[in-house]
N, CA, C and O atoms as a GROMACS GRO file, in nm:
protein
  340
    1MET      N    1  13.322   9.286   7.515
    1MET     CA    2  13.456   9.233   7.517
    1MET      C    3  13.515   9.247   7.376
    1MET      O    4  13.448   9.218   7.277
    2GLU      N    5  13.637   9.290   7.368
    2GLU     CA    6  13.703   9.311   7.240
    2GLU      C    7  13.785   9.187   7.203
    2GLU      O    8  13.859   9.133   7.286
    3TYR      N    9  13.771   9.142   7.079
    3TYR     CA   10  13.845   9.026   7.031
    3TYR      C   11  13.942   9.069   6.922
    3TYR      O   12  13.918   9.168   6.853
    4THR      N   13  14.050   8.997   6.908
    4THR     CA   14  14.146   9.025   6.803
    4THR      C   15  14.188   8.894   6.739
    4THR      O   16  14.184   8.789   6.803
    5SER      N   17  14.226   8.899   6.614
    5SER     CA   18  14.269   8.776   6.547
    5SER      C   19  14.406   8.735   6.596
    5SER      O   20  14.482   8.817   6.649
    6ALA      N   21  14.439   8.609   6.578
    6ALA     CA   22  14.571   8.558   6.618
    6ALA      C   23  14.680   8.633   6.543
    6ALA      O   24  14.784   8.665   6.601
    7ARG      N   25  14.659   8.661   6.416
    7ARG     CA   26  14.759   8.733   6.336
    7ARG      C   27  14.784   8.872   6.395
    7ARG      O   28  14.900   8.915   6.406
    8ASN      N   29  14.677   8.944   6.432
    8ASN     CA   30  14.694   9.077   6.492
    8ASN      C   31  14.763   9.069   6.627
    8ASN      O   32  14.846   9.154   6.660
    9LEU      N   33  14.729   8.966   6.706
    9LEU     CA   34  14.791   8.950   6.837
    9LEU      C   35  14.940   8.925   6.822
    9LEU      O   36  15.020   8.985   6.894
   10ILE      N   37  14.979   8.838   6.730
   10ILE     CA   38  15.121   8.810   6.706
   10ILE      C   39  15.190   8.935   6.657
   10ILE      O   40  15.301   8.966   6.700
   11LYS      N   41  15.126   9.008   6.568
   11LYS     CA   42  15.184   9.131   6.514
   11LYS      C   43  15.205   9.234   6.626
   11LYS      O   44  15.311   9.296   6.634
   12GLN      N   45  15.103   9.252   6.712
   12GLN     CA   46  15.114   9.346   6.822
   12GLN      C   47  15.224   9.305   6.918
   12GLN      O   48  15.305   9.389   6.960
   13THR      N   49  15.229   9.178   6.954
   13THR     CA   50  15.328   9.129   7.049
   13THR      C   51  15.468   9.140   6.993
   13THR      O   52  15.559   9.184   7.064
   14SER      N   53  15.488   9.103   6.869
   14SER     CA   54  15.623   9.103   6.814
   14SER      C   55  15.678   9.245   6.796
   14SER      O   56  15.799   9.266   6.803
   15THR      N   57  15.591   9.342   6.773
   15THR     CA   58  15.642   9.478   6.755
   15THR      C   59  15.647   9.553   6.887
   15THR      O   60  15.732   9.641   6.904
   16ALA      N   61  15.560   9.522   6.981
   16ALA     CA   62  15.554   9.598   7.105
   16ALA      C   63  15.662   9.555   7.204
   16ALA      O   64  15.718   9.640   7.274
   17LEU      N   65  15.693   9.427   7.211
   17LEU     CA   66  15.784   9.377   7.313
   17LEU      C   67  15.928   9.370   7.264
   17LEU      O   68  15.991   9.265   7.265
   18ILE      N   69  15.978   9.485   7.221
   18ILE     CA   70  16.119   9.495   7.183
   18ILE      C   71  16.178   9.615   7.256
   18ILE      O   72  16.108   9.711   7.287
   19TRP      N   73  16.309   9.608   7.282
   19TRP     CA   74  16.376   9.720   7.348
   19TRP      C   75  16.389   9.835   7.250
   19TRP      O   76  16.429   9.817   7.135
   20LYS      N   77  16.356   9.954   7.297
   20LYS     CA   78  16.367  10.076   7.216
   20LYS      C   79  16.469  10.168   7.282
   20LYS      O   80  16.471  10.181   7.404
   21LYS      N   81  16.553  10.229   7.203
   21LYS     CA   82  16.654  10.322   7.255
   21LYS      C   83  16.584  10.449   7.303
   21LYS      O   84  16.496  10.501   7.236
   22VAL      N   85  16.624  10.498   7.419
   22VAL     CA   86  16.569  10.622   7.472
   22VAL      C   87  16.615  10.737   7.384
   22VAL      O   88  16.734  10.750   7.354
   23GLU      N   89  16.521  10.819   7.341
   23GLU     CA   90  16.552  10.933   7.255
   23GLU      C   91  16.501  11.061   7.318
   23GLU      O   92  16.393  11.064   7.378
   24GLU      N   93  16.579  11.164   7.306
   24GLU     CA   94  16.543  11.292   7.367
   24GLU      C   95  16.419  11.353   7.302
   24GLU      O   96  16.346  11.429   7.366
   25THR      N   97  16.394  11.320   7.176
   25THR     CA   98  16.281  11.379   7.105
   25THR      C   99  16.147  11.323   7.147
   25THR      O  100  16.043  11.387   7.126
   26TRP      N  101  16.147  11.202   7.205
   26TRP     CA  102  16.019  11.142   7.247
   26TRP      C  103  16.044  11.046   7.361
   26TRP      O  104  16.126  10.955   7.350
   27LEU      N  105  15.972  11.065   7.471
   27LEU     CA  106  15.978  10.974   7.586
   27LEU      C  107  15.838  10.920   7.611
   27LEU      O  108  15.740  10.993   7.597
   28PRO      N  109  15.827  10.791   7.648
   28PRO     CA  110  15.694  10.736   7.675
   28PRO      C  111  15.631  10.805   7.797
   28PRO      O  112  15.700  10.840   7.892
   29SER      N  113  15.500  10.824   7.792
   29SER     CA  114  15.432  10.890   7.903
   29SER      C  115  15.377  10.791   8.005
   29SER      O  116  15.338  10.830   8.115
   30GLU      N  117  15.374  10.662   7.970
   30GLU     CA  118  15.323  10.560   8.060
   30GLU      C  119  15.440  10.486   8.126
   30GLU      O  120  15.555  10.500   8.086
   31GLU      N  121  15.407  10.407   8.228
   31GLU     CA  122  15.509  10.324   8.292
   31GLU      C  123  15.558  10.219   8.193
   31GLU      O  124  15.478  10.158   8.123
   32VAL      N  125  15.688  10.199   8.188
   32VAL     CA  126  15.749  10.104   8.096
   32VAL      C  127  15.859  10.026   8.168
   32VAL      O  128  15.899  10.062   8.279
   33LEU      N  129  15.906   9.920   8.106
   33LEU     CA  130  16.022   9.847   8.155
   33LEU      C  131  16.146   9.923   8.109
   33LEU      O  132  16.161   9.947   7.989
   34CYS      N  133  16.233   9.960   8.202
   34CYS     CA  134  16.349  10.043   8.172
   34CYS      C  135  16.478   9.965   8.197
   34CYS      O  136  16.485   9.882   8.287
   35CYS      N  137  16.580   9.992   8.116
   35CYS     CA  138  16.710   9.927   8.131
   35CYS      C  139  16.818  10.036   8.130
   35CYS      O  140  16.815  10.125   8.046
   36ASN      N  141  16.914  10.026   8.223
   36ASN     CA  142  17.021  10.126   8.224
   36ASN      C  143  17.148  10.069   8.162
   36ASN      O  144  17.150   9.954   8.117
   37LYS      N  145  17.254  10.149   8.159
   37LYS     CA  146  17.377  10.108   8.091
   37LYS      C  147  17.449   9.993   8.161
   37LYS      O  148  17.544   9.937   8.106
   38PHE      N  149  17.404   9.957   8.280
   38PHE     CA  150  17.463   9.845   8.354
   38PHE      C  151  17.383   9.716   8.337
   38PHE      O  152  17.420   9.611   8.391
   39GLY      N  153  17.272   9.722   8.263
   39GLY     CA  154  17.187   9.605   8.241
   39GLY      C  155  17.084   9.583   8.350
   39GLY      O  156  17.016   9.481   8.350
   40GLU      N  157  17.070   9.678   8.442
   40GLU     CA  158  16.968   9.668   8.547
   40GLU      C  159  16.834   9.708   8.488
   40GLU      O  160  16.828   9.796   8.402
   41ILE      N  161  16.726   9.646   8.533
   41ILE     CA  162  16.593   9.680   8.482
   41ILE      C  163  16.497   9.710   8.596
   41ILE      O  164  16.512   9.661   8.707
   42MET      N  165  16.399   9.792   8.565
   42MET     CA  166  16.291   9.824   8.658
   42MET      C  167  16.172   9.878   8.580
   42MET      O  168  16.187   9.919   8.465
   43ILE      N  169  16.057   9.878   8.643
   43ILE     CA  170  15.937   9.939   8.585
   43ILE      C  171  15.928  10.081   8.639
   43ILE      O  172  15.936  10.103   8.760
   44GLY      N  173  15.910  10.178   8.548
   44GLY     CA  174  15.900  10.316   8.593
   44GLY      C  175  15.870  10.412   8.480
   44GLY      O  176  15.848  10.372   8.366
   45TYR      N  177  15.869  10.538   8.515
   45TYR     CA  178  15.849  10.647   8.420
   45TYR      C  179  15.985  10.706   8.385
   45TYR      O  180  16.067  10.728   8.475
   46ILE      N  181  16.010  10.733   8.258
   46ILE     CA  182  16.139  10.786   8.214
   46ILE      C  183  16.132  10.939   8.206
   46ILE      O  184  16.035  10.995   8.155
   47SER      N  185  16.235  11.003   8.258
   47SER     CA  186  16.250  11.148   8.251
   47SER      C  187  16.395  11.180   8.218
   47SER      O  188  16.479  11.091   8.211
   48LYS      N  189  16.423  11.308   8.199
   48LYS     CA  190  16.560  11.350   8.168
   48LYS      C  191  16.597  11.466   8.259
   48LYS      O  192  16.520  11.559   8.279
   49ASN      N  193  16.719  11.458   8.314
   49ASN     CA  194  16.774  11.573   8.384
   49ASN      C  195  16.887  11.627   8.297
   49ASN      O  196  16.900  11.584   8.182
   50LYS      N  197  16.968  11.718   8.346
   50LYS     CA  198  17.071  11.778   8.261
   50LYS      C  199  17.182  11.679   8.223
   50LYS      O  200  17.252  11.701   8.125
   51ASP      N  201  17.198  11.571   8.300
   51ASP     CA  202  17.308  11.477   8.275
   51ASP      C  203  17.268  11.348   8.206
   51ASP      O  204  17.346  11.294   8.128
   52CYS      N  205  17.148  11.296   8.233
   52CYS     CA  206  17.113  11.164   8.179
   52CYS      C  207  16.963  11.142   8.184
   52CYS      O  208  16.888  11.223   8.239
   53PHE      N  209  16.920  11.030   8.126
   53PHE     CA  210  16.783  10.983   8.140
   53PHE      C  211  16.776  10.901   8.267
   53PHE      O  212  16.871  10.832   8.302
   54TYR      N  213  16.663  10.907   8.336
   54TYR     CA  214  16.645  10.827   8.456
   54TYR      C  215  16.502  10.774   8.460
   54TYR      O  216  16.413  10.827   8.393
   55ALA      N  217  16.481  10.669   8.539
   55ALA     CA  218  16.349  10.611   8.558
   55ALA      C  219  16.314  10.616   8.705
   55ALA      O  220  16.401  10.602   8.792
   56GLU      N  221  16.187  10.638   8.733
   56GLU     CA  222  16.144  10.641   8.872
   56GLU      C  223  16.004  10.581   8.884
   56GLU      O  224  15.923  10.586   8.792
   57ASN      N  225  15.980  10.524   9.002
   57ASN     CA  226  15.847  10.480   9.040
   57ASN      C  227  15.827  10.519   9.186
   57ASN      O  228  15.904  10.599   9.238
   58ASP      N  229  15.727  10.465   9.252
   58ASP     CA  230  15.699  10.504   9.390
   58ASP      C  231  15.810  10.461   9.487
   58ASP      O  232  15.818  10.513   9.598
   59TYR      N  233  15.895  10.366   9.445
   59TYR     CA  234  15.991  10.307   9.538
   59TYR      C  235  16.137  10.326   9.499
   59TYR      O  236  16.224  10.320   9.586
   60SER      N  237  16.166  10.348   9.372
   60SER     CA  238  16.305  10.346   9.326
   60SER      C  239  16.334  10.457   9.226
   60SER      O  240  16.244  10.517   9.167
   61LEU      N  241  16.462  10.481   9.210
   61LEU     CA  242  16.513  10.575   9.111
   61LEU      C  243  16.633  10.509   9.044
   61LEU      O  244  16.722  10.458   9.113
   62MET      N  245  16.638  10.509   8.912
   62MET     CA  246  16.748  10.445   8.839
   62MET      C  247  16.801  10.544   8.735
   62MET      O  248  16.725  10.597   8.654
   63TYR      N  249  16.932  10.568   8.739
   63TYR     CA  250  16.996  10.662   8.647
   63TYR      C  251  17.054  10.590   8.526
   63TYR      O  252  17.063  10.467   8.523
   64ASP      N  253  17.094  10.668   8.426
   64ASP     CA  254  17.160  10.620   8.304
   64ASP      C  255  17.075  10.520   8.226
   64ASP      O  256  17.127  10.419   8.178
   65VAL      N  257  16.944  10.549   8.214
   65VAL     CA  258  16.854  10.463   8.136
   65VAL      C  259  16.888  10.480   7.988
   65VAL      O  260  16.898  10.592   7.938
   66THR      N  261  16.904  10.368   7.919
   66THR     CA  262  16.939  10.371   7.777
   66THR      C  263  16.829  10.313   7.687
   66THR      O  264  16.819  10.350   7.570
   67HIS      N  265  16.747  10.221   7.742
   67HIS     CA  266  16.645  10.154   7.661
   67HIS      C  267  16.518  10.134   7.743
   67HIS      O  268  16.520  10.136   7.866
   68TRP      N  269  16.407  10.116   7.673
   68TRP     CA  270  16.279  10.092   7.738
   68TRP      C  271  16.197   9.996   7.652
   68TRP      O  272  16.222   9.980   7.533
   69MET      N  273  16.097   9.933   7.715
   69MET     CA  274  16.008   9.839   7.648
   69MET      C  275  15.868   9.854   7.707
   69MET      O  276  15.853   9.873   7.828
   70GLU      N  277  15.767   9.846   7.622
   70GLU     CA  278  15.629   9.850   7.671
   70GLU      C  279  15.606   9.728   7.760
   70GLU      O  280  15.665   9.622   7.738
   71LEU      N  281  15.520   9.744   7.859
   71LEU     CA  282  15.486   9.631   7.946
   71LEU      C  283  15.392   9.536   7.872
   71LEU      O  284  15.304   9.581   7.799
   72PRO      N  285  15.410   9.406   7.891
   72PRO     CA  286  15.318   9.311   7.826
   72PRO      C  287  15.181   9.317   7.890
   72PRO      O  288  15.165   9.367   8.001
   73LEU      N  289  15.082   9.266   7.819
   73LEU     CA  290  14.948   9.256   7.875
   73LEU      C  291  14.948   9.151   7.985
   73LEU      O  292  15.027   9.057   7.979
   74PRO      N  293  14.862   9.164   8.084
   74PRO     CA  294  14.854   9.061   8.189
   74PRO      C  295  14.798   8.931   8.131
   74PRO      O  296  14.738   8.933   8.024
   75PRO      N  297  14.817   8.819   8.201
   75PRO     CA  298  14.763   8.692   8.152
   75PRO      C  299  14.611   8.698   8.144
   75PRO      O  300  14.546   8.778   8.211
   76ALA      N  301  14.556   8.612   8.061
   76ALA     CA  302  14.411   8.606   8.043
   76ALA      C  303  14.345   8.547   8.168
   76ALA      O  304  14.405   8.466   8.239
   77LEU      N  305  14.221   8.588   8.192
   77LEU     CA  306  14.143   8.536   8.304
   77LEU      C  307  14.033   8.445   8.251
   77LEU      O  308  13.983   8.467   8.141
   78ASP      N  309  13.996   8.343   8.330
   78ASP     CA  310  13.884   8.258   8.289
   78ASP      C  311  13.753   8.326   8.331
   78ASP      O  312  13.754   8.438   8.382
   79LYS      N  313  13.640   8.258   8.310
   79LYS     CA  314  13.510   8.321   8.336
   79LYS      C  315  13.488   8.350   8.485
   79LYS      O  316  13.401   8.430   8.519
   80ASN      N  317  13.565   8.287   8.574
   80ASN     CA  318  13.555   8.312   8.718
   80ASN      C  319  13.656   8.416   8.766
   80ASN      O  320  13.676   8.434   8.886
   81LYS      N  321  13.718   8.484   8.670
   81LYS     CA  322  13.817   8.588   8.698
   81LYS      C  323  13.943   8.534   8.767
   81LYS      O  324  14.006   8.603   8.847
   82ASN      N  325  13.978   8.409   8.733
   82ASN     CA  326  14.103   8.348   8.779
   82ASN      C  327  14.197   8.338   8.661
   82ASN      O  328  14.152   8.330   8.547
   83LEU      N  329  14.328   8.339   8.686
   83LEU     CA  330  14.424   8.322   8.579
   83LEU      C  331  14.401   8.188   8.511
   83LEU      O  332  14.382   8.086   8.576
   84LYS      N  333  14.405   8.190   8.377
   84LYS     CA  334  14.393   8.064   8.302
   84LYS      C  335  14.519   7.982   8.324
   84LYS      O  336  14.629   8.036   8.333
   85LYS      N  337  14.499   7.851   8.331
   85LYS     CA  338  14.615   7.762   8.351
   85LYS      C  339  14.675   7.722   8.220
   85LYS      O  340  14.773   7.647   8.217
   0.00000   0.00000   0.00000
């Protein structure tokens, strides 16, 4: 099991969970939280067509994506593999 200090955890969380502007030079390769110009959000993969950036997953397609954010880590589990309260 990997452990991290509280300082590193705060540092990782504060830098990772911020909205990043979609840039043509680099797109995330993993699923991320996506936001379009209307303020709608969804989890998906970002791609680009000739007109705009879009996000897609197995169920939805969203056009005009302007920002993205890494997904947070899931909640911690206790020793019985249940969510900690």
